[in-house]
Each structure stands twice: as C-alpha cells, then as structure tokens.
C-alpha positions in Angstrom: 12.2 2.3 19.5 12.8 -1.3 18.3 16.7 -1.7 17.5 17.6 -5.4 17.5 17.9 -7.5 14.5 17.8 -11.6 14.5 18.9 -13.3 11.8 18.4 -17.3 11.4 20.7 -19.2 9.1 19.4 -22.7 8.1 22.2 -25.0 7.6 22.3 -28.7 6.9 23.1 -29.9 10.5 21.2 -27.0 12.2 19.7 -23.6 12.6 22.3 -20.5 14.0 20.1 -18.1 15.3 21.9 -14.8 16.0 21.2 -11.3 17.5 22.8 -7.8 16.3 22.4 -4.7 17.7 21.7 -1.7 15.0 25.3 -0.9 15.2 25.9 -4.1 13.3 27.5 -5.6 16.7 26.8 -9.2 17.2 25.6 -9.6 20.7 24.6 -13.5 21.3 24.1 -16.7 19.1 22.4 -20.2 19.7 22.5 -23.0 17.9 20.0 -25.9 17.4 20.6 -28.9 15.5 18.0 -31.2 13.8 18.3 -34.4 11.9 19.0 -35.6 8.2 17.1 -38.8 7.1 18.3 -40.9 4.6 15.7 -43.5 3.6 17.3 -44.5 0.5 20.8 -44.6 -1.1 21.6 -40.9 -2.3 18.3 -39.9 -0.5 18.5 -36.9 1.9 15.8 -35.2 3.8 14.5 -33.2 6.6 11.6 -32.9 8.7 10.4 -29.2 8.4 8.8 -29.3 11.6 12.3 -29.8 13.1 13.4 -26.4 11.3 10.3 -24.8 13.1 11.1 -26.0 16.4 14.9 -24.8 16.1 13.6 -21.5 15.4 11.1 -21.3 18.3 13.8 -22.7 20.6 16.7 -20.5 19.1 14.6 -17.4 19.2 13.6 -17.7 22.9 17.1 -18.4 23.9 18.4 -15.4 22.2 15.8 -13.1 23.5 15.8 -14.3 27.4 19.4 -14.8 27.3 20.3 -11.0 26.4 18.1 -9.1 28.2 16.1 -7.6 25.7 12.4 -7.3 25.6 10.7 -8.9 22.5 9.5 -5.4 21.5 12.9 -4.7 20.9 13.5 -6.6 18.0 12.9 -4.6 14.9 12.9 -7.5 12.0 13.3 -11.1 11.7 15.6 -12.4 8.6 16.8 -15.3 7.1 19.4 -17.2 5.1 19.1 -21.0 4.1 20.3 -24.3 2.6 19.4 -24.0 -1.0 18.1 -26.0 -4.0 15.3 -27.9 -1.9 12.1 -29.2 -2.5 9.4 -29.0 -0.1 5.7 -29.4 -0.8 3.2 -27.2 0.9 -0.4 -27.3 1.0 -2.8 -24.2 0.9 -2.5 -23.8 4.8 1.2 -24.2 4.6 1.4 -27.5 6.0 4.0 -29.8 4.3 2.9 -33.0 2.6 6.3 -34.8 3.0 9.4 -34.3 4.6 11.9 -31.8 2.5 13.9 -33.3 0.0 17.3 -31.2 0.6 20.1 -30.2 -1.7 22.3 -33.4 -1.1 19.8 -35.5 -2.5 20.4 -37.4 -5.7 17.5 -39.3 -6.4 16.6 -37.4 -9.3 19.1 -38.7 -11.9 16.6 -39.9 -14.6 14.4 -36.6 -14.1 18.1 -34.8 -14.9 18.8 -36.7 -18.0 15.2 -36.0 -19.3 15.7 -32.6 -19.3 19.4 -33.2 -21.0 17.6 -35.1 -23.6 14.9 -32.7 -24.4 16.7 -29.4 -23.8 20.1 -29.8 -23.8 22.8 -29.0 -21.1 24.1 -25.8 -22.7 20.5 -24.4 -23.5 19.8 -24.7 -19.5 23.0 -23.6 -18.4 22.5 -20.3 -20.8 19.0 -19.6 -19.5 19.5 -20.7 -15.7 23.6 -20.3 -15.0 23.6 -23.7 -13.9 24.0 -27.3 -15.3 21.6 -29.9 -15.4 21.9 -31.8 -12.1 19.7 -34.0 -9.3 20.9 -31.6 -6.7 18.6 -28.8 -8.1 14.8 -27.9 -7.2 13.1 -28.6 -10.5 14.8 -32.0 -10.9 13.4 -32.9 -7.4 9.8 -31.6 -8.4 9.6 -33.6 -11.4 10.5 -36.6 -9.3 7.5 -35.7 -7.0 5.5 -35.4 -9.9 6.1 -38.6 -11.1 6.8 -40.7 -8.2 4.2 -39.2 -5.8 1.6 -38.0 -7.8 -1.1 -37.2 -5.1 1.6 -34.9 -3.2 2.1 -33.0 -6.5 -1.5 -32.8 -6.9 -2.2 -31.3 -3.4 0.8 -29.0 -3.6 -0.3 -25.5 -3.5 3.7 -24.4 -3.4 6.8 -25.6 -3.5 9.4 -23.8 -1.2 12.5 -23.6 0.4 14.2 -23.8 4.0 13.6 -20.4 4.8 10.6 -20.0 2.6 8.8 -22.4 4.7 9.5 -20.6 8.1 8.6 -17.2 6.7 5.2 -19.0 5.8 4.9 -20.1 9.2 5.4 -16.6 10.5 3.4 -14.7 8.3 1.2 -16.9 6.0 2.9 -15.8 2.9 4.2 -18.3 0.1 7.5 -16.2 -1.2 10.8 -16.9 -1.8 13.7 -14.4 -3.1 15.5 -14.1 -6.5 19.1 -15.8 -5.2 17.0 -19.0 -3.7 15.2 -19.0 -6.9 18.2 -18.8 -8.8 19.1 -22.5 -7.5 16.4 -24.0 -8.8 17.3 -24.8 -12.2 14.3 -23.3 -13.5 14.4 -19.5 -13.1 15.8 -17.4 -16.5 18.4 -15.7 -14.4 18.7 -12.2 -16.6 14.9 -11.8 -17.2 14.5 -12.9 -13.4 11.6 -14.8 -14.4 10.4 -18.8 -14.4 11.7 -20.1 -17.8 8.8 -21.4 -20.2 11.3 -23.4 -22.0 12.1 -25.4 -18.9 8.6 -25.3 -17.5 6.9 -27.0 -20.4 9.5 -29.9 -20.8 9.3 -30.3 -16.9 5.0 -30.3 -17.2 5.2 -28.0 -14.2 2.4 -25.4 -13.6 3.5 -21.8 -12.5 0.7 -21.7 -10.1 2.7 -24.0 -8.0 5.9 -21.7 -7.6 6.3 -19.2 -5.1 6.0 -15.3 -5.7 9.8 -13.8 -6.1 10.6 -11.0 -4.1 14.2 -9.3 -3.3 16.0 -10.5 -0.7 15.5 -7.6 1.5 11.5 -7.2 1.0 9.3 -7.0 3.9 6.9 -10.0 3.0 4.8 -9.8 5.9 4.9 -9.6 9.8 4.5 -12.1 12.9 1.0 -13.3 13.2 -0.7 -13.6 16.6 -1.0 -17.3 16.0 2.6 -17.8 16.3 3.9 -14.7 18.1 3.8 -16.9 21.5 5.2 -19.8 20.3 8.2 -18.3 18.7 8.6 -15.5 21.5 8.5 -12.6 19.3 5.9 -9.6 19.4 3.1 -9.9 17.1 3.7 -7.6 13.9 7.4 -7.7 14.2 8.4 -7.6 10.7 9.5 -10.2 8.4 12.3 -9.9 5.9 12.3 -12.8 3.4 16.2 -12.9 3.2 18.3 -15.1 0.9 20.5 -18.3 0.2 23.0 -19.2 2.3 26.0 -18.7 -0.2 24.6 -15.1 -1.0 24.2 -14.2 2.3 27.7 -15.2 3.4 29.1 -13.0 0.2 27.2 -10.1 1.9 29.1 -10.9 5.4 32.2 -11.1 3.8 31.7 -7.7 2.1 32.0 -8.6 -1.2 29.0 -6.0 -2.5 30.7 -4.3 -5.0 31.3 -5.3 -9.2 34.7 -7.4 -9.1 34.8 -8.1 -5.5 35.6 -11.9 -4.5 35.8 -14.3 -1.8 36.6 -18.0 -0.9 35.0 -19.7 1.7 36.8 -22.4 3.3 34.6 -24.8 5.1 34.4 -28.8 4.9 33.5 -27.8 1.2 34.8 -24.4 -0.2 33.9 -22.1 -3.1 35.2 -19.4 -4.4 32.4 -16.7 -5.7 32.3 -12.9 -7.0 30.0 -9.7 -7.1 29.2 -9.1 -10.8 27.1 -7.0 -13.2 26.7 -10.1 -15.4 26.9 -13.6 -15.2 29.9 -15.5 -15.8 29.0 -18.5 -18.4 32.0 -20.8 -18.6 32.4 -22.6 -22.1 33.1 -25.8 -20.4 30.2 -25.2 -17.7 32.6 -26.0 -14.6 31.0 -22.9 -12.8 27.9 -21.5 -12.1 25.9 -18.5 -11.0 23.4 -17.4 -8.3 21.7 -14.0 -8.1 23.3 -11.7 -5.5 21.5 -10.2 -2.8 22.2 -6.9 -4.5 19.1 -6.9 -7.3 21.4 -5.6 -9.9 24.4 -8.2 -9.6 25.1 -11.7 -10.0 27.4 -14.3 -7.8 29.4 -16.6 -10.3 30.4 -19.5 -8.3 32.3 -22.8 -8.2 32.2 -25.1 -5.3 34.6 -28.0 -4.5 33.5 -30.9 -2.5 36.1 -31.6 0.2 38.1 -28.8 1.3 38.4 -28.7 5.2 36.9 -32.0 4.9 40.4 -33.2 3.3 42.1 -31.6 6.1 40.0 -33.2 8.7 40.6 -36.8 7.1 44.1 -35.9 7.3 43.7 -34.9 11.1 41.7 -37.9 11.9 43.4 -40.7 10.0 47.4 -39.2 10.2 47.9 -37.0 12.4 46.9 -38.7 15.5 50.3 -37.4 17.2 49.0 -33.8 16.7 45.7 -34.8 18.0 47.1 -36.1 21.2 49.6 -33.5 21.8 46.6 -30.8 21.0 44.7 -32.1 23.7 47.3 -32.1 26.2 47.9 -28.4 25.7 44.4 -27.3 24.8 44.7 -25.9 21.5 43.5 -26.8 18.1 45.3 -29.8 16.3 44.9 -27.8 13.2 47.3 -25.3 14.8 50.0 -28.0 15.5 49.3 -29.4 11.7 49.6 -25.8 10.3 53.0 -25.7 12.3 54.4 -29.1 10.8 53.2 -28.1 7.0 55.4 -24.7 7.6 58.7 -26.8 8.1 57.9 -28.3 4.5 58.7 -26.3 1.5 56.7 -25.1 -1.5 55.4 -27.9 -3.5 56.0 -30.3 -0.6 59.2 -31.9 -2.4 56.9 -32.4 -5.4 54.1 -34.3 -4.1 50.4 -33.9 -5.4 47.3 -34.5 -3.6 44.0 -34.8 -5.1 41.6 -33.7 -2.9 38.7 -35.8 -4.5 37.4 -37.9 -1.4 34.0 -37.2 -2.1 34.0 -37.1 -5.7 34.0 -33.2 -7.3 31.8 -30.8 -8.2 33.5 -27.5 -9.7 35.9 -27.9 -11.5 35.6 -31.2 -12.8 31.9 -32.3 -12.1 33.2 -36.2 -11.8 31.4 -38.3 -9.0 34.0 -41.2 -9.8 36.9 -38.6 -9.1 39.0 -40.2 -5.8 41.3 -38.8 -3.9 45.1 -39.6 -4.2 48.7 -38.8 -3.1 51.0 -39.0 -6.1 54.9 -38.7 -6.2 55.4 -40.1 -2.6 58.8 -41.3 -2.1 61.2 -42.4 0.7 62.2 -39.0 1.5 58.8 -37.6 2.3 57.6 -37.1 5.8 54.6 -36.1 7.6 55.2 -32.2 7.1 55.4 -32.7 3.5 52.2 -34.9 3.3 50.4 -32.3 5.5 51.5 -29.3 3.5 50.6 -31.3 0.3 46.8 -31.4 1.1 46.9 -27.6 1.8 48.5 -27.3 -1.6 46.2 -29.8 -3.4 43.0 -28.1 -1.9 44.2 -24.4 -3.0 45.6 -25.9 -6.8 41.9 -27.3 -7.2 40.4 -23.8 -6.1 42.9 -22.2 -8.4 41.2 -23.8 -11.5 37.9 -22.4 -10.5 39.6 -19.1 -10.0 41.0 -19.0 -13.4 37.7 -19.5 -15.0 36.8 -16.1 -13.5 40.0 -14.3 -14.3 39.5 -15.0 -17.7 36.2 -12.9 -18.0 37.1 -10.3 -15.0 40.3 -9.0 -13.6 40.6 -9.5 -9.8 43.7 -9.1 -8.0 42.4 -9.6 -4.3 40.5 -12.3 -2.8 38.5 -12.3 0.8 38.8 -15.7 2.8 35.9 -16.7 5.0 35.0 -20.0 7.2 37.0 -21.7 9.9 39.7 -22.8 7.2 40.5 -19.3 7.2 42.1 -19.1 10.4 45.1 -20.8 9.4 48.1 -18.1 8.6 49.9 -20.6 6.5 46.9 -21.9 4.3 46.4 -18.2 3.8 49.7 -17.9 2.5 50.0 -20.6 0.5 46.4 -19.5 -1.2 48.3 -15.9 -1.8 51.1 -17.7 -3.5 49.0 -20.3 -5.7 46.5 -17.7 -6.7 49.0 -15.1 -7.0 46.5 -12.7 -5.4 46.3 -10.7 -2.1 44.6 -12.9 0.5 42.5 -10.5 2.8 41.1 -11.8 6.2 38.2 -10.1 7.6 37.2 -9.8 10.9 34.7 -12.3 11.1 35.0 -15.7 9.7 32.7 -18.2 10.7 29.8 -15.9 11.7 29.7 -14.2 8.1 26.8 -16.0 6.6 24.4 -14.9 9.7 26.0 -11.3 9.7 25.0 -11.2 5.8 21.4 -12.3 6.7 21.2 -9.8 9.6 22.4 -7.0 7.1 19.7 -7.9 4.7 17.3 -7.7 7.4 18.5 -4.4 8.5 18.5 -2.9 5.2 14.8 -4.2 4.9 13.7 -2.0 7.5 16.0 0.7 7.2 18.4 0.0 10.0 21.1 0.1 7.2 21.0 2.4 4.0 22.5 -0.6 1.7 24.2 -3.6 1.8 27.7 -1.8 1.4 27.8 -1.4 5.2 28.7 -4.9 5.5 32.4 -3.7 4.2 32.2 -1.5 7.7 30.9 -4.3 9.8 33.3 -7.0 8.6 36.6 -5.1 8.0 40.0 -6.5 6.6 42.3 -7.3 9.6 44.9 -9.2 7.5 46.7 -9.4 4.2 48.9 -11.8 2.7 50.5 -10.6 -0.4 52.1 -13.3 -2.8 55.7 -14.2 -2.3 56.9 -13.6 -5.9 59.5 -16.9 -5.5 57.0 -19.4 -4.3 54.8 -17.9 -6.9 57.3 -18.8 -9.6 57.4 -22.4 -8.1 53.9 -23.1 -7.9 53.4 -21.9 -11.4 55.6 -24.6 -12.6 54.2 -27.2 -10.7 50.6 -26.1 -11.2 50.0 -27.6 -14.7 51.8 -31.0 -13.5 48.5 -30.9 -10.7 46.1 -30.7 -13.4 48.0 -33.4 -15.6 47.5 -35.7 -13.0 43.9 -35.6 -12.4 43.7 -36.1 -16.4 45.8 -39.0 -16.3 43.5 -40.8 -13.6 40.2 -40.0 -15.0 40.0 -43.5 -16.6 41.2 -45.2 -13.4 38.3 -43.5 -11.6 35.9 -44.9 -14.0 37.3 -48.4 -13.6 37.3 -48.0 -9.8 33.5 -46.8 -9.9 32.9 -50.3 -11.6 33.7 -51.9 -8.2 30.9 -50.0 -6.3 
C-alpha cells in the first residue's frame, strides 16, 4: 500500500523537497537551488526549466536516499512562491522566463488600474492593494510590451502550477495562489469582471481554480521516469507558500494566528471573513481551508535586519561563534539579554529594504534614533530585535481591532531565539507559542494538504498534532508597561522621518 507523501516547496532561491511518512513524520529532505535573473533594474525572473530540473533532481534523491520504492509514494503535493506570471502555450511550453513576485517592472500598469478603478475598489474586491508585485499587473505588462507572447499564451500560471502541468498536462491553480493575483474576487471566489475588463484580459487565458487538496491529475507515462515516480501517482495541486506555512504552523482554526520570522516577516490569521483595513495596511489570501481566509501583513527586513547587524557590527560575535562552533545569533542574543527593555530608549527603524506592511513606503530607510554615548553593543543589538517587533505590532494591532487573539505561534529561523520570543510576548502583550517544527513548517503544510487530498489525513486540523507547541512565553507585565509607554514614540519617529525619506530618494 502506498504510504509516503512527497511535498515540494518552491522558494525564491530553490526547491525544498520533503518526504513524509503517513504518520506525518519527516523522513528526509533535499534542497535544489536555482538562479534568479535581473535583466533590468527592478526586474526579477526565473527559468521554469530550472524549476523542473530541481523537482526531478530532488525527488530522485529523496527516494534513492530513503530506501523506499517509488510505488510506495501515495501522493505528490506542492507549495510555492506566489504572485508570479508564467505564460504557457497549449503544450505547456514556457513562452518566456517567469516574472516572479519580486519583480517591480509593471509600475505603469499598476497606476493605470488605480486611475481607472481606484485602489479602494480593488482592495474591497481582491483583499489586496494595487501593486506591481501582483500577477495581473505583470500580465498586463506582457500584453502591452510583448504582444506576440500574450497572443500565443494559452494559460498564465504560477510556479507550482507549471510543475503540476508538466506532471499531469492540466492547466490549473488553487484558490490561495489565485488570491494573490489582484484579479480574484476573494469572497465570490471568481475572477473579478471589473478588473478583467479594465485590464483588457481574456478569461480563457486563466487556469481553472481548485481547492488546495484537490487531486488534479496523475503523473503521466511521459515524465514518470524523468522525475522518478510511478506512472499514475496522484498529484494534489497544493497551495501558495504563505497559506502552506499557515497549515504547517497549526493555524487552522478561526482566530488562530502565527508570526513567521525569516529574512522577511509576516503575521497572519485564520478567519471566516477577510479583514479589510481602512488604511489598507494589510491584505488577505484565501486560506487552504476553503471556508476561511488568511489576513496578513508582511514586513520587508526582519531577520534581514538582524543579519545586517551580524555582518556589519557584530564581527566579534561571529569570530567567537566560529571558534566554539555555535550560531553567532546565539551570542548576539546573549549580549542583547544584558540590555534592558527599550534598550535605554534606543529606537531602531527596520526599513533597510523600504517597507510593505504597515507603511507601504519604498522610500523608507533604516535608522537608529536616540543613540548616545551611554549606549553599547548590547543596547544596539536589543534595539534591532525590539524595532522589528514594534513594526510587527503595528500589523498585529490592525487585526486586534477586528478579532480578539491572545496567543500567537512563531515559526521560521528567528523563532529559535528565546530572548526574541520573550520580547515578542512583552511587546505584543500576547502569549507566544513555539511549535516543534519551525523551518520545515511550509513543507509540512504542503504535505498535510497532499495527505488530506488522498485520504491519509482526515482534515488539515491534523497539523495541530503533527506540530505541537513545545514552549510558551507569557508577557511580563512589568515589561509590557515599559513597552506600551515607549511604543507610541516608535511610531512617531517613523512619521517624523517620512519627509526626510522622500528627500533622500531624490538622490537615488
């Protein structure tokens, strides 16, 4: 009897393939990297053939390195980078490189949508702001700048959808990925006619939408040997990487929330309705669960700020860590623990890469404000952890105004740090829960979705058992009081510098 699940998670730097037992236990994982191409300023593309090569390579390594037979694989499932744009012809052949989420070329196309529809209307329909990061703006760019490619396009798809097409021949996507296109009416779960009309797009160029755990086809004879799977192996469409992380984190019931701390960071919830912020600071995906949504706010440089600190200021911690074979972040955390809450009133603004949520300001810059002769390295390190967390609190407050949640799970590499979890608990004034699986949560989510699709798991709530909470940090009321008094000053500091940011941008 087939009893193993293979899940592929398409990130920006590469594909992580994971093998799970029917019990939900992770047995093996393999990573295959691929390049991102930057042909022009603010352009970002990837070759879909590289994605396919990565899938084939990692799948074969998983099976060969795990002493299992390909006949024992019950399903292959996916999560992947969202907001992409890959045109395929009728045979599933790519007509150009894929324009990925990080690409910003379609600024003019985004402005056109704003002028003709208005950002508020699009936000109410799609749950997202108008932005060149989304798929529809990229599709319009192709239509206007590469008309022959647009004309010959049979379907526009995302990263995981392309691999599914290669495996099954089907042109499909799922609701979570579709909700990141700036093109889907997220409450009706249909393509929005108002946006389609203004964009001048044809419905027949969009893929068929499925639930994330739908079996959309089987591995064909044509590719079975190349990928190393048995012909007829069920293929579940899967979901976008953000919604997959939600499942892997165990955020599968209404009111549950999680905070991913990686290079970027986001806070997301599971809700019955979208949360539409009057200031449009946050946005909404469709959750893997077909009856729920995933309100979300993403900041640009969370772990990236801490990494910048490590690379440029904490060289002594790096050197010491190399000598004793520990992570330099552990030594940085140890140093920061010697500082006090609010880091002697030192403010760090974590806008090293501009900002998405909560400010949506590409001109924003990083800053240390309040630095004095009495501050030391310990204070600087702590201020970075606090500055990132303050910024995330602004996102959290947007959701607090709509739904009451007193606990939040944390996943990602940054969740390993005990001090950071304590700072989060005190600044958020919430219980911070650390589950057992932190960095494999996204692939676990994809595996759960695949398992539900073929009946190995009853429902996605099984994720709560597969990734149990192993640590709880409760707010320290004394620290909560200190942070609550200081937090308004953090927000005022950003607002005071907005004009300066705009002036600095003129020098670019």
